[in-house]
C-alpha angles and dihedrals in degrees: 000000000000130000121210121193118198122189115220131190133175093224129251107261094178087063092046094244134116134209094315090089087087087075100056103028099070094054091044089052089054090050091051090048090054092048092049094047095247087120109049105167119116132207126021109335132163113248090238090069102026101050118067100229098208092054092043092052089047089056090048090052091050087060091048091249119144135192124229112199121199124190117205118196125206093260094055097259111146126206119186128196 
């Protein structure tokens, strides 16, 4: 079984940009979380342990970004949520 998470956004027309904001927004959210103290780890850490997921997903939602998670089973069956 494998899970794939895709980030989707409608774009931000008032900024004059389209759907490509889903590339730069997640890293900028992480940088803001470091600056605000929401991420407190030091050194080289994998994002899975350094970034609090609930807070990160909250920041994504504030930017109208959503995740689509697909689960692929060994026999090729796909379930989407």
